[in-house]
C-alpha positions as CSV (number, residue, x, y, z in Angstrom):
1,M,-18.5,-12.5,9.9
2,K,-19.4,-15.4,11.9
3,S,-17.4,-18.7,10.8
4,Q,-20.2,-20.9,12.5
5,T,-22.7,-19.4,9.9
6,R,-22.9,-20.8,6.5
7,L,-21.5,-18.2,4.2
8,K,-24.1,-17.2,1.4
9,V,-22.1,-16.3,-1.9
10,G,-23.2,-14.6,-4.9
11,I,-21.2,-14.3,-7.9
12,I,-21.1,-11.7,-10.7
13,G,-19.4,-13.4,-13.8
14,L,-19.2,-17.2,-14.8
15,G,-16.2,-17.1,-17.1
16,A,-12.8,-18.3,-16.4
17,I,-12.5,-17.1,-12.8
18,G,-16.2,-16.9,-11.7
19,G,-16.9,-20.3,-13.2
20,H,-14.1,-22.1,-11.5
21,V,-14.8,-20.4,-8.1
22,A,-18.6,-21.5,-8.4
23,N,-17.5,-25.0,-9.2
24,C,-15.2,-25.1,-6.2
25,I,-18.0,-23.8,-3.9
26,E,-20.5,-26.2,-5.2
27,K,-18.1,-29.1,-4.6
28,G,-17.6,-28.1,-0.9
29,E,-13.9,-27.0,-1.5
30,A,-14.3,-23.5,-0.4
31,G,-15.0,-24.0,3.4
32,N,-18.5,-23.6,5.0
33,A,-20.0,-21.8,2.1
34,E,-22.9,-22.1,-0.3
35,L,-23.9,-20.5,-3.7
36,V,-27.3,-18.4,-3.8
37,A,-27.0,-16.7,-7.1
38,L,-24.9,-16.7,-10.2
39,V,-25.2,-13.6,-12.4
40,C,-24.1,-13.5,-16.0
41,R,-24.8,-11.5,-19.1
42,N,-26.1,-14.5,-21.3
43,K,-28.1,-16.9,-19.3
44,E,-28.8,-19.5,-22.0
45,K,-25.0,-19.6,-22.8
46,Y,-23.9,-20.4,-19.5
47,L,-26.8,-22.7,-18.9
48,T,-25.4,-24.6,-21.9
49,I,-21.9,-24.5,-20.7
50,N,-23.1,-25.8,-17.4
51,K,-25.6,-28.4,-18.7
52,D,-23.8,-31.3,-16.7
53,Q,-24.1,-29.4,-13.2
54,S,-27.0,-30.1,-10.9
55,S,-30.4,-28.8,-11.2
56,H,-29.9,-26.6,-8.1
57,F,-26.7,-25.1,-9.7
58,K,-28.5,-24.4,-13.0
59,S,-31.4,-22.8,-11.1
60,L,-28.9,-20.1,-9.8
61,I,-27.8,-18.9,-12.9
62,T,-29.6,-15.6,-13.9
63,D,-29.0,-12.4,-15.9
64,D,-31.1,-10.5,-13.6
65,I,-29.2,-8.6,-11.0
66,E,-32.2,-8.3,-8.9
67,A,-32.2,-12.1,-8.4
68,L,-28.9,-11.7,-6.7
69,F,-30.2,-9.2,-4.2
70,N,-33.4,-11.2,-3.5
71,A,-31.0,-14.2,-2.6
72,K,-29.7,-12.1,0.2
73,P,-26.0,-13.1,-0.2
74,D,-23.5,-12.3,2.8
75,I,-20.8,-11.7,0.2
76,V,-20.8,-11.0,-3.6
77,I,-17.7,-12.0,-5.7
78,E,-17.0,-9.7,-8.7
79,A,-15.5,-11.8,-11.6
80,A,-16.9,-10.2,-14.5
81,G,-14.6,-7.2,-15.3
82,Q,-14.3,-3.5,-14.6
83,E,-17.4,-2.6,-16.4
84,S,-19.6,-4.8,-14.2
85,L,-17.6,-3.9,-11.1
86,N,-18.5,-0.1,-11.8
87,Q,-22.2,-0.9,-12.6
88,Y,-23.0,-2.9,-9.8
89,G,-20.3,-2.5,-7.1
90,I,-21.7,0.6,-5.4
91,T,-25.2,-0.8,-5.2
92,I,-23.9,-4.1,-3.5
93,L,-22.0,-2.0,-0.8
94,E,-25.1,0.2,-0.2
95,K,-27.1,-2.7,0.7
96,G,-24.6,-3.6,3.4
97,I,-23.4,-6.8,1.4
98,D,-19.6,-7.6,1.3
99,L,-17.9,-7.2,-2.0
100,L,-14.9,-9.6,-2.9
101,V,-13.3,-7.8,-6.0
102,S,-11.1,-9.3,-8.6
103,S,-11.0,-6.4,-11.1
104,I,-8.7,-4.4,-8.8
105,G,-7.7,-2.2,-12.0
106,L,-10.8,-0.1,-11.6
107,F,-9.6,1.3,-8.6
108,T,-6.7,3.0,-10.3
109,N,-9.2,5.8,-10.6
110,D,-9.1,7.8,-7.3
111,D,-12.6,9.0,-7.5
112,I,-14.1,5.6,-8.0
113,L,-12.1,4.1,-5.1
114,D,-13.1,7.0,-2.8
115,A,-16.7,6.4,-3.8
116,F,-16.7,2.8,-3.2
117,T,-14.7,3.3,0.0
118,Q,-17.3,5.9,1.3
119,T,-20.2,3.7,0.5
120,A,-18.8,0.7,2.4
121,E,-18.1,3.1,5.4
122,Q,-21.7,4.2,5.4
123,S,-23.3,0.9,5.0
124,G,-21.0,-1.1,7.1
125,A,-20.1,-3.6,4.3
126,Q,-16.5,-4.6,3.5
127,M,-14.5,-4.5,0.3
128,L,-12.0,-7.3,-0.1
129,L,-9.6,-6.9,-2.7
130,S,-8.4,-10.3,-4.1
131,A,-4.7,-10.8,-4.4
132,G,-5.3,-12.9,-7.5
133,A,-2.0,-13.9,-9.0
134,L,0.0,-11.5,-7.0
135,P,2.5,-13.6,-4.9
136,A,4.0,-12.4,-1.4
137,L,1.3,-9.6,-0.9
138,D,1.0,-10.1,2.7
139,W,4.8,-9.6,3.4
140,M,5.2,-6.6,1.0
141,S,2.0,-5.0,2.3
142,A,3.2,-5.3,6.1
143,S,6.8,-4.2,4.9
144,S,5.3,-1.1,3.5
145,L,4.4,0.1,6.9
146,S,8.2,0.9,7.1
147,K,10.1,3.1,4.6
148,V,10.1,1.6,1.1
149,K,12.9,2.4,-1.4
150,K,11.6,0.5,-4.3
151,V,8.5,-1.3,-5.8
152,F,9.1,-2.7,-9.5
153,I,6.9,-5.4,-11.3
154,T,7.7,-6.9,-14.6
155,Q,4.8,-8.7,-16.3
156,E,6.0,-11.0,-19.1
157,K,3.3,-12.8,-20.8
158,P,2.9,-15.1,-24.1
159,V,2.0,-13.0,-27.3
160,I,-1.4,-14.5,-27.2
161,S,-2.2,-12.8,-23.7
162,W,-1.4,-9.4,-25.3
163,K,-3.6,-9.9,-28.4
164,G,-6.5,-7.5,-28.4
165,T,-5.0,-5.0,-26.2
166,H,-3.2,-1.7,-26.8
167,A,0.2,-3.7,-27.0
168,E,-0.8,-4.4,-30.8
169,K,-0.4,-0.6,-31.4
170,L,3.1,-0.3,-29.9
171,I,4.8,-3.5,-31.5
172,D,4.2,-6.0,-34.0
173,L,3.3,-9.0,-32.0
174,D,3.6,-11.4,-34.8
175,A,6.8,-10.3,-35.7
176,I,8.9,-10.3,-32.6
177,T,11.3,-13.2,-32.0
178,E,12.5,-12.8,-28.4
179,P,10.9,-11.2,-25.3
180,T,10.2,-7.7,-26.0
181,C,9.4,-4.8,-23.6
182,F,6.7,-2.6,-25.0
183,F,5.8,-0.5,-21.9
184,E,7.5,0.9,-18.9
185,G,5.9,3.4,-16.6
186,T,3.9,3.8,-13.3
187,A,1.0,1.4,-12.2
188,R,-1.5,4.1,-12.8
189,E,-0.3,4.7,-16.3
190,A,-0.3,0.9,-17.1
191,A,-3.7,0.6,-15.6
192,N,-5.1,3.3,-18.0
193,I,-3.5,1.8,-21.2
194,F,-4.0,-1.7,-20.3
195,P,-7.0,-2.1,-18.1
196,K,-7.5,-6.0,-18.6
197,S,-3.8,-6.6,-17.4
198,S,-3.7,-4.2,-14.5
199,N,-4.9,-6.1,-11.7
200,I,-1.6,-7.4,-10.4
201,S,0.2,-4.0,-10.7
202,A,-2.8,-2.3,-9.2
203,M,-2.9,-4.6,-6.3
204,L,0.8,-4.3,-5.7
205,A,0.5,-0.6,-5.8
206,L,-2.6,-0.1,-3.6
207,A,-1.2,-2.4,-0.9
208,T,2.2,-0.7,-0.7
209,V,3.4,2.6,-2.1
210,G,0.8,3.8,-4.3
211,L,-0.1,3.8,-7.9
212,D,2.4,6.7,-8.9
213,K,5.5,5.2,-7.0
214,T,5.0,1.5,-8.3
215,K,7.0,1.0,-11.5
216,V,5.8,-1.4,-14.2
217,R,7.5,-3.1,-17.1
218,L,5.2,-5.1,-19.7
219,V,6.8,-7.7,-21.9
220,A,5.6,-10.0,-24.8
221,D,7.2,-13.4,-25.1
222,P,6.7,-15.1,-28.5
223,I,8.5,-18.2,-27.4
224,S,7.3,-19.1,-23.7
225,L,3.7,-20.1,-22.9
226,I,4.2,-19.2,-19.2
227,M,3.1,-16.0,-17.4
228,N,6.3,-14.7,-15.7
229,T,5.9,-12.0,-12.8
230,L,9.1,-10.6,-11.5
231,I,8.9,-8.6,-8.5
232,E,11.7,-6.3,-6.8
233,F,10.9,-4.9,-3.5
234,D,13.2,-2.9,-1.3
235,S,12.3,-1.6,2.2
236,E,13.8,-0.9,5.6
237,V,12.8,-4.3,7.0
238,G,14.1,-6.3,4.0
239,Q,14.5,-6.9,0.5
240,L,12.5,-9.3,-2.0
241,Q,13.1,-10.5,-5.4
242,L,10.5,-13.0,-6.6
243,N,10.1,-14.7,-10.0
244,C,6.6,-16.3,-10.3
245,Q,5.9,-18.6,-13.1
246,G,1.9,-18.8,-13.8
247,I,-0.1,-20.8,-16.2
248,P,-2.5,-18.9,-18.4
249,S,-6.1,-20.0,-18.2
250,P,-7.2,-22.0,-21.2
251,E,-10.5,-20.2,-21.2
252,N,-9.0,-16.7,-21.0
253,P,-5.1,-16.4,-21.8
254,S,-5.0,-12.9,-20.3
255,T,-5.5,-14.3,-16.8
256,S,-3.7,-16.8,-14.7
257,T,-5.2,-20.2,-13.6
258,G,-4.1,-19.2,-10.1
259,V,-6.6,-16.2,-9.9
260,P,-9.7,-18.3,-9.1
261,L,-8.0,-20.3,-6.6
262,S,-6.9,-17.1,-4.8
263,I,-10.6,-16.3,-4.4
264,V,-11.4,-19.7,-3.3
265,K,-8.9,-19.4,-0.5
266,S,-10.5,-16.1,0.6
267,I,-14.0,-17.6,0.8
268,R,-12.5,-20.6,2.5
269,N,-10.9,-18.2,5.2
270,L,-14.1,-16.3,5.7
271,S,-16.3,-19.2,6.3
272,S,-13.8,-21.2,8.5
273,P,-12.8,-21.0,12.2
274,I,-9.2,-20.3,11.2
275,H,-7.6,-18.0,8.7
276,Y,-4.3,-18.5,7.0
277,G,-2.4,-15.4,6.1
278,I,-4.1,-12.4,7.5
């Protein structure tokens, strides 16, 4: 992708992630990039939410996926969840359009990942998997080229972040008085049971030792409003123990405020003459 050419960006999803990314691109905070289409499920809803945006911005909001393809983007950002990614991802890649994915958890299904990968190979498009709220991914991914002894991730979130998930069937979220572990297993198992909370563990697994060797612990915290991510990584080239404290998104407590900024950083890298962290 030529950095001298203005990068044409389409976005699917205008919620907590996609809306933030769109605003950053519109403000010129994402490098040499421009918006060409903003796809959502409910056009009128998002026109109302974005009523103070420019006329040009609002003109890009659509509920018609064909409008996205007609705009001929260089890259499409998926920020709408696994269902939308599964629905539109293959078609995007078939058209030779690069795809930046935020809903990494979909690729815990091997058949789906293989289908996406084969389509990208045939069309020449690239799939770019966003690190999202996962810190230190570049070092761990590089270190995984050596022998890895251990990859373990603990995701500790406020109780509100687990509302509406399978966690409610495992523990009484309203009754706990201290941080409580309600799941421990592999990244693949975690993704199957908690698809909306699987992106970090799935990204870690896919970039390192795989879904069946990456261990996951999920914890509900009734006290803190912070998202705690603890990573333990042990390999031949070094060890890492990292505790990242993220702030939940006000619009969507199940995701971190850092996720859209990770995507903005990626777009800035793709549209600039210099890449930081590649």
